[in-house]
BAVEXMI-137992 format. One record per residue (C-alpha): residue number from 1; residue in three letters; x negated, y negated, z. Coordinates in steps of 0.1 Angstrom, whole numbers, plus 5000, padded with zeros to 4 digits. Example, Ala and Ser with C-alpha at 12.3 -4.5 7.8 and 13.67 -1.06 7.14 Angstrom:
<recs>
REC     k     r     px     py     pz
REC     1   ALA   4877   5045   5078
REC     2   SER   4863   5011   5071
</recs>
This chain:
<recs>
REC     k     r     px     py     pz
REC     1   MET   2862   8137   3045
REC     2   ALA   2879   8162   3069
REC     3   VAL   2899   8180   3037
REC     4   ILE   2867   8181   3019
REC     5   GLN   2847   8200   3048
REC     6   LYS   2879   8223   3054
REC     7   ILE   2873   8230   3016
REC     8   ARG   2838   8235   3019
REC     9   ASN   2838   8258   3047
REC    10   TYR   2868   8281   3029
REC    11   SER   2847   8278   2996
REC    12   GLY   2842   8318   2997
REC    13   LEU   2881   8324   3003
REC    14   LEU   2891   8300   2976
REC    15   ILE   2870   8318   2949
REC    16   ALA   2884   8349   2959
REC    17   VAL   2922   8339   2956
REC    18   ILE   2914   8321   2927
REC    19   GLY   2899   8351   2912
REC    20   ILE   2928   8374   2922
REC    21   GLY   2951   8349   2910
REC    22   LEU   2936   8349   2871
REC    23   ALA   2932   8385   2874
REC    24   ALA   2966   8390   2879
REC    25   PHE   2977   8366   2850
REC    26   VAL   2954   8382   2828
REC    27   LEU   2966   8416   2836
REC    28   GLY   3002   8408   2832
REC    29   ASP   2995   8397   2799
REC    30   LEU   2974   8428   2788
REC    31   LEU   3004   8448   2802
REC    32   GLY   3032   8432   2782
REC    33   PRO   3047   8445   2753
REC    34   GLY   3021   8439   2722
REC    35   PRO   3028   8443   2684
REC    36   THR   3028   8481   2685
REC    37   GLY   3043   8486   2722
REC    38   PRO   3032   8483   2760
REC    39   ARG   2992   8483   2762
REC    40   ARG   2973   8505   2786
REC    41   PHE   2948   8492   2808
REC    42   ASP   2927   8512   2831
REC    43   VAL   2912   8499   2864
REC    44   GLY   2889   8531   2872
REC    45   GLU   2881   8567   2865
REC    46   VAL   2874   8593   2891
REC    47   GLU   2859   8625   2875
REC    48   VAL   2880   8628   2844
REC    49   THR   2911   8613   2858
REC    50   SER   2918   8576   2851
REC    51   ILE   2936   8551   2873
REC    52   THR   2958   8527   2855
REC    53   TYR   2965   8491   2866
REC    54   ARG   3004   8498   2870
REC    55   GLN   2997   8529   2892
REC    56   PHE   2971   8509   2914
REC    57   GLU   2992   8478   2915
REC    58   ASN   3025   8497   2923
REC    59   ARG   3006   8516   2952
REC    60   VAL   2994   8481   2965
REC    61   GLN   3028   8464   2967
REC    62   GLN   3040   8494   2983
REC    63   GLN   3013   8489   3012
REC    64   LEU   3019   8452   3008
REC    65   GLU   3056   8456   3018
REC    66   ASN   3049   8480   3044
REC    67   TRP   3023   8456   3061
REC    68   GLN   3050   8428   3056
REC    69   GLN   3077   8450   3076
REC    70   GLN   3056   8464   3104
REC    71   ARG   3044   8429   3112
REC    72   GLY   3072   8404   3103
REC    73   GLU   3049   8382   3082
REC    74   ARG   3035   8382   3048
REC    75   PRO   2999   8391   3046
REC    76   GLY   2971   8364   3040
REC    77   PRO   2947   8364   3012
REC    78   ARG   2923   8381   3032
REC    79   ASP   2943   8407   3043
REC    80   ALA   2959   8415   3010
REC    81   PHE   2923   8420   2995
REC    82   GLN   2917   8445   3025
REC    83   VAL   2950   8460   3017
REC    84   ARG   2938   8466   2979
REC    85   GLN   2906   8481   2992
REC    86   GLN   2921   8505   3012
REC    87   VAL   2946   8516   2986
REC    88   TRP   2916   8521   2959
REC    89   GLU   2896   8540   2984
REC    90   GLN   2927   8561   2990
REC    91   MET   2934   8571   2955
REC    92   VAL   2898   8579   2947
REC    93   GLU   2897   8606   2979
REC    94   GLU   2935   8619   2967
REC    95   ILE   2921   8625   2932
REC    96   LEU   2890   8642   2944
REC    97   LEU   2908   8662   2967
REC    98   GLU   2936   8669   2948
REC    99   GLU   2909   8686   2924
REC   100   GLU   2899   8711   2951
REC   101   PHE   2936   8719   2962
REC   102   GLU   2943   8730   2929
REC   103   ARG   2912   8749   2926
REC   104   LEU   2920   8765   2958
REC   105   GLY   2956   8769   2954
REC   106   LEU   2963   8748   2985
REC   107   ARG   3002   8739   2984
REC   108   VAL   3029   8727   3009
REC   109   SER   3062   8744   3004
REC   110   GLY   3096   8726   3006
REC   111   GLU   3101   8750   3041
REC   112   GLU   3069   8742   3055
REC   113   LEU   3075   8706   3048
REC   114   TYR   3114   8708   3065
REC   115   GLU   3093   8722   3093
REC   116   LEU   3068   8697   3099
REC   117   ILE   3096   8672   3099
REC   118   THR   3121   8690   3120
REC   119   GLY   3108   8715   3139
REC   120   GLU   3095   8722   3172
REC   121   ASP   3059   8706   3167
REC   122   PRO   3068   8676   3144
REC   123   HIS   3039   8656   3124
REC   124   PRO   3024   8629   3146
REC   125   VAL   3035   8599   3123
REC   126   LEU   3070   8612   3123
REC   127   VAL   3069   8614   3163
REC   128   GLN   3058   8577   3161
REC   129   SER   3083   8566   3139
REC   130   PHE   3112   8582   3154
REC   131   GLN   3112   8576   3190
REC   132   ASP   3140   8572   3215
REC   133   PRO   3139   8534   3228
REC   134   ALA   3150   8547   3264
REC   135   THR   3127   8578   3268
REC   136   GLY   3101   8571   3244
REC   137   ARG   3104   8607   3233
REC   138   PHE   3108   8621   3198
REC   139   ASP   3143   8620   3187
REC   140   ARG   3154   8650   3163
REC   141   GLU   3185   8638   3161
REC   142   GLN   3179   8605   3148
REC   143   VAL   3155   8623   3118
REC   144   MET   3186   8648   3112
REC   145   ASP   3210   8617   3107
REC   146   PHE   3189   8600   3089
REC   147   MET   3180   8629   3063
REC   148   ALA   3218   8635   3059
REC   149   ASN   3229   8595   3051
REC   150   PHE   3198   8591   3031
REC   151   GLU   3219   8581   3002
REC   152   MET   3234   8553   3022
REC   153   PHE   3204   8534   3027
REC   154   ASP   3190   8508   3007
REC   155   PRO   3165   8516   2981
REC   156   GLY   3134   8498   3001
REC   157   THR   3139   8522   3029
REC   158   GLN   3143   8553   3008
REC   159   ARG   3112   8547   2990
REC   160   GLN   3096   8543   3027
REC   161   TRP   3107   8575   3036
REC   162   LEU   3098   8592   3003
REC   163   MET   3061   8576   3010
REC   164   LEU   3063   8591   3045
REC   165   GLU   3069   8626   3030
REC   166   ASP   3040   8623   3007
REC   167   PHE   3019   8612   3034
REC   168   ILE   3030   8644   3057
REC   169   ARG   3024   8665   3029
REC   170   GLN   2990   8651   3018
REC   171   ASP   2979   8651   3054
REC   172   ARG   2989   8687   3060
REC   173   LYS   2968   8701   3028
REC   174   GLU   2938   8680   3041
REC   175   GLU   2940   8700   3074
REC   176   LYS   2941   8731   3058
REC   177   TYR   2912   8723   3035
REC   178   HIS   2894   8716   3068
REC   179   ASN   2902   8741   3084
REC   180   MET   2890   8765   3055
REC   181   ILE   2855   8744   3057
REC   182   GLY   2854   8752   3091
REC   183   SER   2863   8787   3090
REC   184   GLY   2833   8793   3063
REC   185   TYR   2806   8780   3087
REC   186   THR   2788   8807   3106
REC   187   VAL   2758   8805   3132
REC   188   PRO   2732   8833   3131
REC   189   GLY   2722   8845   3162
REC   190   PRO   2686   8835   3161
REC   191   MET   2696   8802   3151
REC   192   ALA   2721   8799   3181
REC   193   ALA   2695   8810   3207
REC   194   MET   2669   8785   3197
REC   195   ASP   2695   8757   3196
REC   196   PHE   2706   8771   3235
REC   197   SER   2667   8771   3243
REC   198   ASN   2662   8738   3229
REC   199   ARG   2689   8720   3248
REC   200   ASN   2681   8738   3281
REC   201   ALA   2646   8740   3279
REC   202   THR   2627   8719   3306
REC   203   ALA   2588   8707   3309
REC   204   ASP   2567   8697   3340
REC   205   ILE   2544   8667   3324
REC   206   ARG   2522   8644   3338
REC   207   TYR   2505   8617   3324
REC   208   ILE   2481   8585   3329
REC   209   TYR   2494   8552   3318
REC   210   LYS   2470   8522   3313
REC   211   SER   2485   8489   3299
REC   212   HIS   2465   8466   3274
REC   213   ASP   2470   8436   3297
REC   214   ASP   2448   8451   3321
REC   215   ILE   2420   8443   3296
REC   216   ALA   2405   8406   3293
REC   217   ASP   2407   8386   3264
REC   218   ASP   2374   8378   3265
REC   219   GLU   2359   8415   3264
REC   220   VAL   2374   8419   3230
REC   221   GLU   2359   8403   3200
REC   222   ILE   2382   8403   3167
REC   223   THR   2367   8389   3134
REC   224   ASP   2383   8378   3104
REC   225   ARG   2374   8409   3086
REC   226   ASP   2401   8427   3116
REC   227   LEU   2424   8401   3110
REC   228   ARG   2423   8403   3071
REC   229   ARG   2430   8442   3075
REC   230   MET   2459   8440   3098
REC   231   TYR   2474   8412   3076
REC   232   GLU   2471   8436   3045
REC   233   ALA   2486   8466   3063
REC   234   HIS   2515   8448   3079
REC   235   LYS   2525   8421   3054
REC   236   HIS   2552   8442   3040
REC   237   ARG   2572   8439   3071
REC   238   PHE   2578   8405   3069
REC   239   GLU   2591   8400   3035
REC   240   GLN   2618   8376   3029
REC   241   GLN   2640   8365   3002
REC   242   ALA   2630   8335   2982
REC   243   THR   2650   8305   2991
REC   244   ARG   2664   8277   2971
REC   245   SER   2672   8236   2980
REC   246   ILE   2705   8227   2965
REC   247   LYS   2720   8195   2959
REC   248   TYR   2756   8191   2949
REC   249   ALA   2784   8167   2948
REC   250   THR   2819   8172   2953
REC   251   LEU   2847   8156   2931
REC   252   THR   2879   8154   2943
REC   253   VAL   2903   8160   2911
REC   254   PHE   2939   8148   2912
REC   255   PRO   2963   8156   2884
REC   256   SER   2973   8126   2865
REC   257   ALA   3012   8117   2857
REC   258   GLU   3006   8131   2824
REC   259   ASP   2995   8162   2837
REC   260   GLN   3023   8167   2861
REC   261   GLU   3050   8157   2834
REC   262   ALA   3030   8188   2812
REC   263   VAL   3033   8214   2840
REC   264   LEU   3071   8201   2848
REC   265   ASN   3081   8205   2810
REC   266   ASP   3064   8239   2807
REC   267   ILE   3080   8254   2839
REC   268   LEU   3114   8240   2826
REC   269   GLN   3107   8261   2797
REC   270   ARG   3100   8291   2815
REC   271   LYS   3129   8286   2836
REC   272   GLU   3152   8288   2806
REC   273   ARG   3133   8320   2795
REC   274   MET   3138   8334   2831
REC   275   LYS   3174   8336   2830
REC   276   GLU   3175   8357   2795
REC   277   VAL   3147   8380   2802
REC   278   GLU   3157   8417   2808
REC   279   ASN   3130   8430   2831
REC   280   LEU   3126   8400   2855
REC   281   GLU   3097   8416   2876
REC   282   ARG   3076   8422   2846
REC   283   PHE   3080   8387   2834
REC   284   ILE   3075   8370   2870
REC   285   ASN   3041   8390   2871
REC   286   ALA   3030   8381   2835
REC   287   GLN   3042   8341   2841
REC   288   SER   3033   8334   2876
REC   289   HIS   3007   8335   2901
REC   290   GLU   3023   8353   2926
REC   291   ARG   3035   8387   2924
REC   292   PHE   3072   8395   2920
REC   293   ASP   3088   8395   2958
REC   294   PRO   3113   8423   2964
REC   295   THR   3118   8418   2999
REC   296   TYR   3155   8408   3009
REC   297   TYR   3154   8379   3033
REC   298   GLY   3180   8363   3059
REC   299   ARG   3189   8327   3067
REC   300   GLY   3161   8307   3079
REC   301   GLU   3132   8331   3064
REC   302   LEU   3132   8312   3033
REC   303   SER   3116   8279   3017
REC   304   PRO   3137   8247   3032
REC   305   ASN   3142   8238   2994
REC   306   ILE   3164   8267   2989
REC   307   ASP   3177   8280   3022
REC   308   PRO   3206   8259   3029
REC   309   GLY   3222   8271   2994
REC   310   ILE   3208   8301   2981
REC   311   PHE   3235   8322   3003
REC   312   ASP   3262   8307   2992
REC   313   ALA   3251   8313   2954
REC   314   GLU   3261   8341   2930
REC   315   VAL   3234   8368   2915
REC   316   GLY   3215   8353   2888
REC   317   ASP   3217   8317   2896
REC   318   VAL   3182   8299   2892
REC   319   PHE   3170   8272   2920
REC   320   GLY   3141   8247   2910
REC   321   PRO   3117   8237   2898
REC   322   TYR   3109   8219   2934
REC   323   MET   3074   8211   2945
REC   324   GLU   3060   8234   2974
REC   325   ASP   3025   8240   2986
REC   326   ASN   3011   8214   2957
REC   327   ALA   3028   8238   2928
REC   328   TYR   3063   8240   2912
REC   329   VAL   3084   8268   2924
REC   330   VAL   3110   8284   2902
REC   331   ALA   3133   8309   2923
REC   332   MET   3163   8334   2913
REC   333   LEU   3191   8349   2934
REC   334   LYS   3183   8388   2918
REC   335   ASP   3205   8408   2945
REC   336   MET   3225   8403   2977
REC   337   GLN   3230   8434   3001
REC   338   MET   3247   8436   3034
REC   339   ARG   3218   8451   3055
REC   340   PRO   3219   8474   3086
REC   341   ASP   3206   8441   3106
REC   342   SER   3234   8419   3090
REC   343   MET   3269   8413   3110
REC   344   ARG   3301   8399   3097
REC   345   ALA   3325   8387   3121
REC   346   SER   3365   8376   3116
REC   347   HIS   3383   8361   3142
REC   348   ILE   3424   8360   3143
REC   349   LEU   3438   8332   3164
REC   350   VAL   3476   8340   3178
REC   351   ALA   3494   8312   3194
REC   352   TYR   3516   8316   3221
REC   353   GLN   3542   8296   3244
REC   354   GLY   3547   8301   3282
</recs>
């Protein structure tokens, strides 16, 4: 009964997770290659600009990666939903503003961007990202070293830097746009004088106050007509939504042995197909309820079902299926890298006498 009660408490969240999973599965199938090539699916349109599912989903995945790297944990369903909402609002705002930028000819040149990164007054987000741990101040030399060795960093770090540059460029254009709007407003002298007068005018007021409580109830006679008139005049203030009385029953459904065998056979077939596909990311996004995860993990960060052996495996090895969170999971080792936070040590032991 405790498990059933927990399901009831989180029914809204479960519905949202199931809805997102179904949508990802259907949309992944729609984006797969059809008889005449890849299909196009638009998730929205702003003015005359369409936002495709691929554009939107790429931005969402980038933001989810940033979330995981900044907080050290994967976002939950509620956090992921908020990230998707923020990405959508950000893309709508960018499209609307970009139309104004093009019309007004607002640009951020390469020299201006370089000045915002390495100049005397760098962008605040850059100052926050490159601080000297000892002093807490902006470390310009660290930025210069990073830019000089940009090609040596892994693709994930390079993508983050390019996103940072895009953010700085967009923020600078918005600052120019808001400054133009602010400079275009003027206040006429009479209106300024009137505003000053309204803010600083004072008045000497005297008043008399008498409370209704001072009048005895027996001195006032209220008729049914008075009550009816009061009711008709104010009944709109007490309108309520219609309510329903609902009775329902919850039935716990467990898969039968035949269902489990059918699912296992299906996942085994998909496992064999996964070994042969060229575009692994598209295949996983189309076949799985979980999105493709490009994150690199260290020892102890993966599921106990695969963590002991995956670090001794070869690229392309497939693990599973194994049961995790009431679902069959198949994992493939796609790439291995020695990252900046990795270390390899070797020891040479020399024996001596005396």
